[in-house]
C-alpha positions as CSV (number, residue, x, y, z in Angstrom):
1,X,76.4,102.6,69.8
2,X,79.8,101.1,70.1
3,X,80.8,103.8,72.5
4,X,77.9,102.9,74.8
5,X,78.7,99.2,74.5
6,X,82.3,99.9,75.5
7,X,81.2,102.0,78.4
8,X,79.0,99.2,79.6
9,X,81.8,96.7,79.2
10,X,84.1,98.9,81.2
11,X,81.6,99.3,84.0
12,X,81.0,95.6,84.2
13,X,84.6,94.6,84.2
14,X,85.3,95.5,87.9
15,X,82.3,93.5,89.1
16,X,83.3,90.5,87.0
17,X,86.8,90.7,88.4
18,X,85.6,90.8,91.9
19,X,83.3,87.9,91.3
20,X,86.1,85.8,89.8
21,X,88.4,86.8,92.8
22,X,85.7,85.7,95.2
23,X,85.3,82.4,93.5
24,X,89.0,81.7,93.6
25,X,89.2,82.6,97.3
26,X,86.2,80.4,98.1
27,X,87.9,77.5,96.2
28,X,91.2,78.0,97.9
29,X,89.6,78.3,101.3
30,X,87.5,75.2,100.8
31,X,90.5,73.2,99.5
32,X,92.7,74.2,102.5
33,X,89.9,73.6,105.0
34,X,89.3,70.1,103.6
35,X,93.0,69.3,103.8
36,X,93.1,70.5,107.5
37,X,90.3,68.1,108.2
38,X,91.9,65.2,106.3
39,X,95.3,65.5,107.9
40,X,93.7,66.0,111.3
41,X,92.0,62.7,110.8
42,X,95.3,61.0,109.7
43,X,97.0,62.4,112.9
44,X,94.1,61.0,114.9
45,X,94.7,57.6,113.2
46,X,98.3,57.7,114.2
47,X,97.6,58.5,117.8
48,X,94.9,55.9,117.9
49,X,97.1,53.2,116.3
50,X,100.1,53.7,118.6
51,X,98.7,55.2,121.8
52,X,95.0,54.5,122.3
53,X,95.0,50.9,120.9
54,X,96.8,48.0,122.4
55,X,99.3,45.5,120.8
56,X,96.4,43.1,119.9
57,X,95.0,45.8,117.6
58,X,98.3,46.4,115.9
59,X,98.8,42.7,115.5
60,X,95.7,42.5,113.4
61,X,96.3,45.4,111.0
62,X,99.4,47.3,109.8
63,X,99.7,51.0,110.0
64,X,99.5,51.4,106.3
65,X,96.3,49.3,106.0
66,X,94.8,51.4,108.8
67,X,95.7,54.8,107.3
68,X,96.0,54.1,103.5
69,X,92.7,55.4,102.3
70,X,93.0,58.8,104.0
71,X,96.7,59.1,103.1
72,X,96.2,58.2,99.4
73,X,93.3,60.7,99.1
74,X,94.7,63.7,100.9
75,X,98.4,63.4,99.9
76,X,97.6,62.8,96.2
77,X,95.1,65.7,96.3
78,X,98.0,68.0,96.8
79,X,98.7,67.6,93.0
80,X,96.3,70.5,92.5
81,X,98.7,72.7,94.4
82,X,101.1,72.5,91.4
83,X,98.3,73.6,89.1
84,X,97.4,76.4,91.5
85,X,101.0,77.7,91.4
86,X,101.4,77.3,87.7
87,X,98.2,79.2,86.9
88,X,98.9,81.9,89.4
89,X,96.1,81.2,91.8
90,X,98.7,81.3,94.7
91,X,102.0,83.0,95.0
92,X,104.0,79.8,95.7
93,X,107.0,79.0,93.4
94,X,105.8,76.3,90.9
95,X,109.2,74.6,90.9
96,X,109.5,74.4,94.7
97,X,105.8,73.3,94.9
98,X,106.4,70.6,92.3
99,X,109.3,69.0,94.1
100,X,107.6,69.1,97.5
101,X,104.4,67.5,96.1
102,X,106.2,65.0,93.8
103,X,108.5,63.8,96.6
104,X,105.6,62.9,98.8
105,X,103.5,61.4,96.0
106,X,106.6,59.3,95.1
107,X,106.7,58.0,98.7
108,X,103.0,57.2,98.8
109,X,102.5,55.8,95.3
110,X,106.0,54.8,94.1
111,X,107.3,53.4,97.4
112,X,104.7,52.4,99.9
113,X,102.0,51.3,97.5
114,X,104.4,49.7,95.1
115,X,106.4,47.5,97.6
116,X,105.5,45.3,100.6
117,X,108.7,46.4,102.3
118,X,107.8,50.1,102.0
119,X,104.5,49.4,103.8
120,X,106.4,48.1,106.9
121,X,109.2,50.6,106.9
122,X,110.0,52.3,110.2
123,X,110.1,55.5,108.2
124,X,106.3,55.4,107.4
125,X,105.1,56.4,110.9
126,X,107.8,59.0,111.1
127,X,106.9,60.5,107.8
128,X,103.2,60.4,108.4
129,X,103.6,62.1,111.8
130,X,105.7,64.9,110.3
131,X,103.4,65.3,107.3
132,X,100.3,65.4,109.4
133,X,101.5,68.1,111.9
134,X,103.1,70.1,109.1
135,X,100.0,70.1,106.9
136,X,97.5,70.8,109.7
137,X,99.5,74.0,110.5
138,X,100.3,74.9,106.8
139,X,96.8,74.4,105.4
140,X,95.3,76.1,108.5
141,X,97.5,79.1,108.0
142,X,96.6,79.3,104.3
143,X,92.8,79.0,105.0
144,X,92.9,81.7,107.8
145,X,95.1,83.9,105.6
146,X,92.5,83.9,102.9
147,X,89.9,85.3,105.2
148,X,92.5,87.6,106.8
149,X,92.1,86.2,110.3
150,X,95.5,84.7,111.2
151,X,96.4,84.6,115.0
152,X,100.0,85.4,115.7
153,X,100.6,81.9,117.3
154,X,99.5,80.3,114.0
155,X,102.0,82.5,112.1
156,X,104.7,81.5,114.6
157,X,103.9,77.8,114.2
158,X,103.9,78.0,110.4
159,X,107.4,79.5,110.3
160,X,108.9,77.6,113.3
161,X,107.8,74.0,113.5
162,X,109.4,73.3,110.1
163,X,112.8,73.5,111.8
164,X,112.2,70.1,113.4
165,X,109.4,68.7,111.2
166,X,111.1,69.0,107.8
167,X,114.2,67.0,108.7
168,X,112.0,64.4,110.6
169,X,109.8,64.1,107.5
170,X,112.7,63.7,105.1
171,X,114.3,61.1,107.4
172,X,111.0,59.1,107.3
173,X,110.7,59.5,103.5
174,X,114.3,58.3,102.9
175,X,113.8,55.3,105.2
176,X,110.8,54.3,103.1
177,X,112.9,54.6,100.0
178,X,115.6,52.5,101.6
179,X,113.2,49.8,102.6
180,X,111.7,49.7,99.1
181,X,114.8,49.8,96.9
182,X,116.1,46.3,97.7
183,X,112.7,44.7,96.9
184,X,112.5,46.8,93.7
185,X,115.9,45.4,92.6
186,X,115.1,41.8,93.5
187,X,111.7,41.7,91.8
188,X,112.2,44.3,89.0
189,X,108.9,46.0,89.7
190,X,107.8,48.7,87.3
191,X,110.9,47.9,85.2
192,X,111.6,47.0,81.6
193,X,114.3,44.4,81.0
194,X,116.0,43.4,77.9
195,X,115.4,41.8,75.5
196,X,112.0,43.3,74.4
197,X,110.3,44.6,71.3
198,X,111.1,48.2,72.2
199,X,114.8,47.4,72.5
200,X,114.9,49.6,75.6
201,X,115.4,49.2,79.3
202,X,114.2,50.9,82.4
203,X,115.1,50.3,86.0
204,X,112.7,51.4,88.7
205,X,115.4,50.5,91.3
206,X,117.7,53.0,89.6
207,X,115.0,55.6,89.6
208,X,114.5,55.2,93.4
209,X,118.1,55.8,93.9
210,X,118.1,58.9,91.7
211,X,115.3,60.3,93.7
212,X,117.0,59.5,96.9
213,X,120.2,61.1,95.8
214,X,118.3,64.2,94.6
215,X,117.4,64.9,98.2
216,X,121.1,65.8,98.8
217,X,121.2,69.0,96.7
218,X,117.5,69.9,96.8
219,X,116.4,69.5,100.5
220,X,119.0,72.0,101.8
221,X,117.7,74.6,99.3
222,X,114.1,74.1,100.4
223,X,115.1,74.1,104.0
224,X,117.0,77.4,103.7
225,X,114.1,78.8,101.7
226,X,111.9,78.3,104.7
227,X,114.4,80.0,106.9
228,X,114.4,83.0,104.5
229,X,110.6,83.2,104.8
230,X,110.9,82.9,108.5
231,X,113.2,85.9,108.7
232,X,110.9,87.9,106.5
233,X,107.7,87.1,108.4
234,X,108.9,86.8,112.0
235,X,111.8,89.1,111.7
236,X,109.8,92.0,110.4
237,X,111.2,91.9,106.9
238,X,107.9,91.2,105.2
239,X,104.2,91.0,105.4
240,X,102.0,88.0,106.3
241,X,100.0,88.6,103.1
242,X,103.1,87.9,101.0
243,X,103.9,84.6,102.7
244,X,104.0,81.5,100.7
C-alpha cells in the first residue's frame, strides 16, 4: 500500500511543480505589467505637467502634489522585488536589489514626503523622468521575458538606456537629498535629541548624509554591474534568459 502511495505521490509531483511554476510566472507577469502601466502614467503626468499644460496650471499645483499618489504607490510597491529576490522567485541579486529599491524609497518617503524642501527640489523632476523611462523599459523587458517574447529592440533599450538614465537618476536623487538635509537639520525632523528618558540620540540629518555619501562607493559598483550585463547580453556572452 505504501509503495502505491509513493508511486502516486511521485506521479503527482511534476504536475504540482508545473502548476506552482505557472502561478509564479502569472504573478511575476502581472506585477511587471502593472508597474509598466503605473510608470507610463507617471511619465504622462510629467509630460502633461511641463509640456501640455501652461504656467497657470503649474502655478496652482506643485509637481509633487500632482504626481504623489502614483509615485508613492508604484515606487513603494517595488519593495516586493526584494522579497522576490530573497525567496528566489527571480534571479536578481538580493543585495543589489535591496540597495536599488531602498535608495528610491528613501528619496520618496524619507526625503520628499518628509520635508517641504524636498518636494520643490529641482532634482525631483529629474529623478522622476529617469525613473519612469527606466522602469517602463525594465518592467516591460521582464514581463515580455516571462512569456518569452522579447523583441531585440527591447533588449537593446534595457541594456543601453541605463548608460544615460542611471547617472541622471542619481543626480536627481542627490539633489533631493541636498534640498532636504538643511531643513532636516534646522527642524530636527524624525530625530531624537537629548535629554530624554531613553538617554539616546538620533539625527535624521546625519542619516541623510550617510545615505548620500554611501552613493560614492555603491553607485559605481551598480553602474559597472550593468555594463557587465550589457557585455554578456549584447556582446554575445550570455543568454537573454539569464538576464537580471
